[in-house]
C-alpha positions as CSV (number, residue, x, y, z in Angstrom):
1,M,-56.3,43.9,-32.3
2,I,-57.8,40.6,-33.3
3,I,-57.6,39.8,-37.0
4,L,-60.1,37.4,-38.5
5,R,-59.3,35.8,-41.8
6,I,-62.2,34.2,-43.6
7,I,-61.0,32.2,-46.6
8,L,-63.3,30.2,-48.9
9,L,-61.3,27.2,-50.1
10,P,-62.5,25.3,-53.2
11,F,-63.1,21.7,-52.8
12,V,-60.8,19.8,-55.2
13,L,-60.4,16.1,-55.3
14,F,-57.0,14.8,-56.4
15,S,-56.0,11.2,-57.4
16,F,-52.8,10.4,-55.6
17,T,-51.9,8.0,-58.4
18,E,-51.7,10.6,-61.0
19,T,-49.1,13.3,-61.8
20,S,-50.2,16.9,-61.8
21,F,-48.9,19.2,-64.5
22,C,-48.7,22.9,-65.0
23,Q,-46.6,23.8,-68.0
24,E,-43.4,21.9,-67.1
25,L,-44.1,21.5,-63.4
26,K,-44.6,17.9,-62.3
27,L,-45.6,16.9,-58.7
28,N,-45.8,13.4,-57.3
29,P,-46.7,12.3,-53.8
30,P,-45.3,9.0,-52.5
31,S,-46.9,5.9,-54.0
32,V,-46.2,2.1,-54.4
33,D,-44.3,2.8,-57.6
34,H,-42.7,6.0,-56.3
35,P,-42.0,5.4,-52.5
36,L,-40.9,8.1,-50.1
37,S,-37.6,6.2,-49.6
38,E,-36.9,6.7,-53.3
39,I,-37.8,10.4,-53.1
40,V,-35.6,10.9,-50.0
41,Q,-32.6,9.2,-51.7
42,S,-32.9,11.5,-54.7
43,L,-31.5,14.3,-52.5
44,V,-28.2,12.5,-52.1
45,G,-25.1,13.8,-53.9
46,D,-21.4,13.1,-53.4
47,G,-20.0,12.3,-50.0
48,I,-23.2,11.7,-48.2
49,E,-25.0,8.5,-47.0
50,I,-28.6,8.5,-45.7
51,S,-28.8,5.5,-43.3
52,K,-32.4,6.1,-42.0
53,F,-35.3,8.5,-42.3
54,R,-38.5,9.1,-40.4
55,T,-41.5,11.3,-41.2
56,N,-44.9,12.3,-39.7
57,Q,-46.4,12.1,-43.3
58,R,-48.1,8.7,-43.3
59,S,-50.6,9.5,-46.0
60,G,-51.8,12.3,-48.2
61,S,-49.8,14.8,-50.2
62,A,-47.9,17.1,-47.9
63,I,-44.6,15.7,-49.1
64,G,-43.5,14.5,-52.5
65,S,-41.2,15.0,-55.5
66,F,-41.1,17.7,-58.0
67,E,-39.6,18.3,-61.5
68,A,-39.3,21.9,-62.6
69,P,-37.1,22.3,-65.6
70,W,-37.6,26.0,-65.6
71,E,-34.4,28.1,-65.4
72,G,-36.0,30.8,-63.3
73,F,-36.7,28.3,-60.6
74,G,-33.0,27.6,-60.1
75,M,-33.3,23.8,-59.9
76,E,-34.8,21.0,-61.9
77,K,-36.0,18.4,-59.4
78,G,-36.0,17.4,-55.8
79,L,-38.2,16.9,-52.7
80,M,-41.1,19.3,-51.7
81,M,-42.6,19.7,-48.2
82,T,-45.6,21.8,-47.5
83,T,-48.1,22.7,-44.8
84,G,-51.0,21.7,-47.1
85,S,-50.9,19.8,-50.4
86,I,-48.1,19.7,-52.9
87,F,-50.8,20.1,-55.6
88,N,-51.7,23.5,-54.2
89,A,-48.3,24.6,-55.5
90,V,-49.4,24.2,-59.1
91,G,-49.5,27.5,-61.0
92,P,-50.2,29.9,-62.5
93,N,-50.8,32.2,-59.6
94,S,-54.5,32.5,-59.9
95,S,-55.4,32.9,-56.2
96,E,-54.0,34.9,-53.3
97,K,-55.6,32.7,-50.7
98,K,-55.0,29.1,-51.6
99,G,-54.4,26.5,-48.9
100,S,-55.4,23.2,-47.3
101,N,-56.1,22.9,-43.6
102,N,-55.1,19.3,-43.0
103,R,-55.9,19.5,-39.3
104,R,-52.4,18.0,-38.5
105,S,-50.8,18.9,-35.3
106,G,-48.1,21.6,-35.1
107,D,-44.4,21.1,-34.2
108,P,-43.3,21.9,-30.6
109,V,-39.7,22.3,-31.9
110,L,-40.7,25.1,-34.2
111,E,-42.8,26.7,-31.5
112,K,-39.8,26.7,-29.2
113,L,-37.8,28.4,-31.9
114,L,-40.5,31.1,-32.3
115,G,-41.2,31.7,-28.6
116,N,-43.9,34.0,-27.3
117,N,-46.3,31.0,-27.0
118,V,-46.9,31.0,-30.7
119,K,-48.9,28.0,-32.0
120,T,-48.2,26.0,-35.2
121,Y,-50.4,23.8,-37.3
122,D,-50.2,21.4,-40.2
123,A,-46.6,20.5,-39.6
124,C,-44.7,18.4,-42.1
125,I,-41.5,16.8,-40.6
126,L,-38.8,14.7,-42.2
127,E,-35.8,13.4,-40.1
128,L,-32.7,12.0,-41.8
129,E,-29.8,10.2,-40.3
130,V,-26.9,11.2,-42.5
131,I,-23.2,10.2,-42.6
132,P,-20.9,12.8,-44.3
133,K,-17.6,11.7,-45.8
134,A,-16.0,15.2,-45.6
135,D,-16.0,18.0,-43.1
136,T,-18.7,20.3,-44.6
137,M,-22.2,19.3,-45.4
138,A,-24.5,21.4,-47.6
139,F,-27.7,21.4,-49.7
140,N,-29.9,23.9,-51.6
141,F,-33.5,25.0,-51.0
142,M,-36.2,27.5,-51.9
143,F,-39.0,28.7,-49.6
144,A,-42.4,29.8,-51.1
145,S,-45.6,30.9,-49.5
146,E,-49.2,32.0,-50.1
147,E,-48.8,34.3,-47.1
148,Y,-46.7,36.7,-49.2
149,D,-47.1,39.7,-49.4
150,K,-50.3,40.5,-47.6
151,F,-49.3,39.0,-44.3
152,V,-45.7,40.1,-44.3
153,G,-45.0,41.7,-40.8
154,S,-48.0,39.9,-39.2
155,E,-48.4,37.0,-36.8
156,Y,-49.0,34.7,-39.7
157,N,-45.3,34.2,-40.2
158,D,-45.3,30.6,-41.5
159,V,-42.1,28.9,-40.3
160,F,-39.7,26.2,-41.3
161,A,-36.3,25.1,-40.0
162,F,-33.5,22.7,-40.8
163,F,-32.1,21.5,-37.5
164,I,-28.8,19.5,-37.4
165,K,-27.6,17.6,-34.4
166,G,-24.6,15.4,-33.9
167,K,-20.9,15.4,-32.9
168,G,-19.8,18.9,-32.2
169,I,-23.5,20.1,-32.4
170,E,-24.9,18.3,-29.4
171,N,-27.6,20.9,-28.7
172,G,-28.8,21.2,-32.2
173,R,-28.8,24.1,-34.6
174,N,-31.1,25.7,-37.2
175,I,-29.0,26.0,-40.4
176,A,-31.8,27.4,-42.7
177,L,-30.3,30.9,-42.6
178,I,-30.1,33.8,-44.9
179,P,-26.6,33.8,-46.6
180,N,-23.8,35.4,-44.5
181,T,-26.2,36.1,-41.6
182,D,-27.6,34.3,-38.5
183,Q,-31.2,35.2,-39.5
184,P,-33.6,32.3,-40.2
185,V,-35.3,32.3,-43.6
186,S,-39.0,33.3,-43.0
187,I,-41.7,35.4,-44.5
188,N,-40.9,38.3,-42.2
189,N,-37.1,38.0,-42.8
190,V,-37.2,37.8,-46.7
191,N,-39.6,40.0,-48.5
192,H,-40.3,43.3,-50.4
193,G,-42.1,44.7,-47.4
194,N,-45.8,45.4,-46.8
195,M,-47.2,48.9,-47.5
196,D,-50.5,48.0,-45.7
197,N,-48.8,47.9,-42.3
198,E,-45.7,49.9,-43.2
199,Y,-43.4,46.9,-42.7
200,P,-40.1,47.7,-44.5
201,A,-38.4,45.4,-47.0
202,V,-36.1,42.8,-45.4
203,N,-33.4,41.1,-47.4
204,P,-35.2,41.8,-50.7
205,I,-32.4,40.5,-52.9
206,F,-33.4,37.0,-51.9
207,Y,-37.1,37.4,-52.7
208,I,-39.2,37.1,-55.9
209,K,-42.8,38.3,-56.0
210,N,-44.8,35.9,-58.2
211,T,-46.5,38.4,-60.5
212,D,-45.9,36.4,-63.7
213,S,-49.2,34.9,-64.8
214,L,-47.3,32.3,-66.8
215,S,-45.4,31.1,-63.7
216,M,-45.6,27.4,-62.9
217,L,-46.1,28.3,-59.2
218,E,-49.3,29.2,-57.4
219,Y,-47.5,30.7,-54.4
220,N,-47.6,34.5,-54.1
221,G,-43.9,34.8,-53.5
222,Y,-40.7,32.7,-53.1
223,T,-37.1,33.0,-52.2
224,K,-34.2,32.6,-54.6
225,L,-32.2,29.4,-54.3
226,I,-30.3,29.4,-51.1
227,E,-27.5,27.1,-49.9
228,V,-27.2,25.9,-46.3
229,K,-24.0,24.5,-45.0
230,Q,-22.5,23.2,-41.8
231,A,-19.1,22.0,-40.5
232,V,-19.3,18.4,-39.5
233,V,-17.0,15.5,-38.4
234,P,-16.5,13.1,-41.3
235,N,-17.9,9.6,-40.9
236,E,-20.0,10.5,-37.9
237,T,-23.8,10.2,-37.9
238,Y,-25.9,13.4,-37.8
239,I,-29.6,13.9,-37.4
240,L,-31.0,16.4,-40.0
241,R,-34.5,17.4,-39.1
242,L,-36.5,19.3,-41.8
243,S,-39.8,20.8,-40.6
244,I,-42.3,23.3,-41.9
245,A,-45.6,24.5,-40.3
246,D,-48.4,27.1,-40.5
247,V,-48.3,29.7,-37.8
248,S,-51.3,31.1,-35.9
249,D,-53.7,29.2,-38.1
250,G,-53.8,26.3,-40.5
251,L,-55.1,28.0,-43.6
252,L,-52.8,29.4,-46.3
253,D,-50.0,27.1,-47.5
254,S,-46.2,27.4,-47.5
255,G,-43.7,25.0,-49.0
256,V,-40.0,24.2,-49.1
257,F,-38.3,22.8,-52.3
258,I,-35.0,21.0,-51.7
259,E,-32.9,20.5,-54.7
260,G,-32.2,16.9,-55.8
261,N,-28.6,15.6,-55.5
262,S,-27.7,18.8,-53.6
263,L,-27.2,17.1,-50.2
264,H,-23.5,16.6,-50.3
265,A,-20.2,16.9,-48.3
266,Y,-17.0,18.5,-49.4
267,H,-13.5,19.1,-48.0
268,E,-12.8,22.7,-49.1
269,S,-14.3,25.4,-51.3
270,Y,-12.8,28.0,-53.5
271,Q,-14.2,31.1,-55.3
272,V,-12.9,32.4,-58.6
273,R,-14.1,35.9,-59.3
274,F,-14.6,37.7,-62.5
275,P,-14.9,41.3,-63.8
276,S,-18.3,42.4,-65.0
277,G,-19.3,40.6,-68.2
278,K,-16.1,38.6,-68.4
279,Y,-15.2,35.0,-68.1
280,N,-11.5,34.8,-68.8
281,L,-9.2,33.6,-66.0
282,D,-6.7,36.0,-64.6
283,G,-3.5,35.4,-62.7
284,T,-5.3,35.4,-59.3
285,S,-7.8,32.9,-60.5
286,I,-5.1,30.6,-61.9
287,S,-3.3,30.7,-58.5
288,Q,-6.5,29.7,-56.7
289,L,-7.0,26.8,-59.1
290,N,-3.4,25.7,-58.6
291,N,-4.0,25.6,-54.9
292,L,-7.1,23.4,-55.5
293,L,-5.0,21.0,-57.7
294,R,-2.3,20.7,-54.9
295,K,-5.1,20.0,-52.4
296,M,-6.5,17.3,-54.6
297,Q,-3.1,15.6,-54.8
298,M,-2.7,15.8,-51.0
299,T,-6.1,14.4,-50.2
300,K,-6.3,12.0,-53.1
301,S,-9.7,13.4,-53.9
302,D,-10.4,13.7,-57.6
303,K,-14.0,14.9,-57.8
304,V,-15.0,18.6,-57.9
305,E,-18.3,20.6,-58.3
306,L,-18.4,23.9,-60.1
307,A,-21.2,26.4,-60.0
308,G,-21.1,29.5,-62.2
309,H,-22.9,32.7,-61.0
310,T,-23.4,36.3,-62.1
311,D,-24.6,39.6,-60.7
312,S,-28.0,40.9,-61.8
313,E,-26.7,43.3,-64.5
314,G,-28.0,42.4,-68.0
315,N,-30.9,40.1,-68.9
316,Y,-31.6,36.7,-67.5
317,D,-30.7,34.6,-70.6
318,A,-27.4,36.5,-71.1
319,N,-26.5,35.9,-67.4
320,M,-27.2,32.2,-67.8
321,E,-24.9,32.0,-70.8
322,L,-22.2,34.1,-69.0
323,S,-22.3,31.8,-65.9
324,N,-21.9,28.8,-68.2
325,N,-18.9,30.4,-70.0
326,R,-17.3,31.1,-66.6
327,V,-17.8,27.4,-65.5
328,N,-16.4,26.2,-68.8
329,A,-13.3,28.4,-68.5
330,V,-12.5,26.7,-65.1
331,V,-13.3,23.2,-66.5
332,N,-10.9,23.7,-69.4
333,Y,-8.1,24.7,-67.1
334,L,-8.6,21.8,-64.8
335,V,-8.9,19.3,-67.6
336,N,-5.6,20.7,-69.1
337,Q,-4.0,20.1,-65.8
338,G,-5.0,16.4,-65.7
339,V,-8.4,16.4,-63.9
340,K,-10.8,13.9,-65.6
341,K,-13.7,15.7,-67.2
342,D,-16.2,13.1,-66.0
343,H,-15.1,13.8,-62.4
344,I,-16.3,17.4,-62.7
345,K,-19.9,18.3,-61.9
346,I,-21.1,21.5,-63.6
347,Y,-23.9,23.9,-62.7
348,A,-24.7,27.3,-64.4
349,R,-26.9,29.3,-62.0
350,G,-26.9,32.7,-63.6
351,E,-28.3,35.3,-61.2
352,T,-30.6,32.9,-59.4
353,M,-28.3,32.3,-56.3
354,P,-26.8,35.6,-55.0
355,I,-24.8,35.7,-51.9
356,A,-24.6,39.5,-51.6
357,N,-26.6,42.6,-52.4
358,N,-26.7,43.4,-56.1
359,D,-27.5,47.0,-55.4
360,T,-23.9,47.7,-54.4
361,E,-20.6,47.4,-56.4
362,Y,-19.1,45.3,-53.6
363,G,-22.1,42.9,-53.6
364,K,-22.0,42.5,-57.4
365,K,-18.3,41.6,-57.2
366,Q,-19.1,38.9,-54.7
367,N,-21.8,37.5,-56.9
368,R,-19.6,37.3,-60.1
369,R,-18.0,34.0,-59.2
370,V,-17.5,30.3,-59.9
371,E,-17.7,28.3,-56.7
372,I,-15.5,25.2,-56.6
373,K,-15.9,22.4,-54.1
374,L,-13.5,19.5,-53.5
375,L,-16.1,16.7,-53.0
376,G,-16.0,14.0,-50.4
377,S,-15.9,10.3,-51.5
378,D,-19.1,8.4,-52.5
């Protein structure tokens, strides 16, 4: 069956020297005062150096920076890549069919990943040469699309991938995967299903349907914040290739948001877990923290990153407060043991970044955590 999609796109003229606002959302394409090099460097956290970057985005607004101090978004600022225009991401979600056909070429690398002679369009590509200072590299992202939910389970499965290549990964690898799986993040792999074609829900715990008319996003749906990570060899150069493209046509937009300062490298990670609704440290937690302290002495590393998380029980605001209390409990213990407070990075994520299914008791237990990372050197 041949499916024809006829979409009337409004003609909107944007000035690329101005900032676009929707409530608290700010979007800026590269400019003389805000060059792409500066936007790229804003991704860098501890233990990572970006030595070079390349992009196919020479003009226009398919790539830029964002500021979104909205707790439900899971992050405040970073870099955005899209198959259309970053300005099409501006909410509220007033249209189900918004997009820009830039008539850019597709990405053969993504087409090879998809197989079956699938064609891509309007690719946006960013390549980074990065040097990690520790043995694990990671960053956080969120994927959003106007293809949700109507085209879930169809050929219009807009695609993106984060490929990494370097020592120990000579053939390259896509690391944009659903947590604890080998499945790539895509419209057909993260959704609430599609009743029109009887497509079942797939990994729904990572998906948010954008039904809130006050939302700062135009996209019909988006994923929760997801971390990607990869084992690497310290002080070696790796190529990180970020790419997103429309599939089967160049109409409706999709976008990837990468959190600022989240591209980092760390030596080891630990997880302190908590009972439901609690934030006090027990004996097991203290034992894990003491192992961390010994490792810090051995490696002479003195910087750590803490991120507090909850399950989905309770309301959003209460979970944000609970995750903050969990982080502070760990901070207080480390400081009392001699770690400098200004060497501790703190994030309270609430329920925005699950790693397991909140529909099961086991999954909820996995999500009630503080993640601790022993960071690489600057």
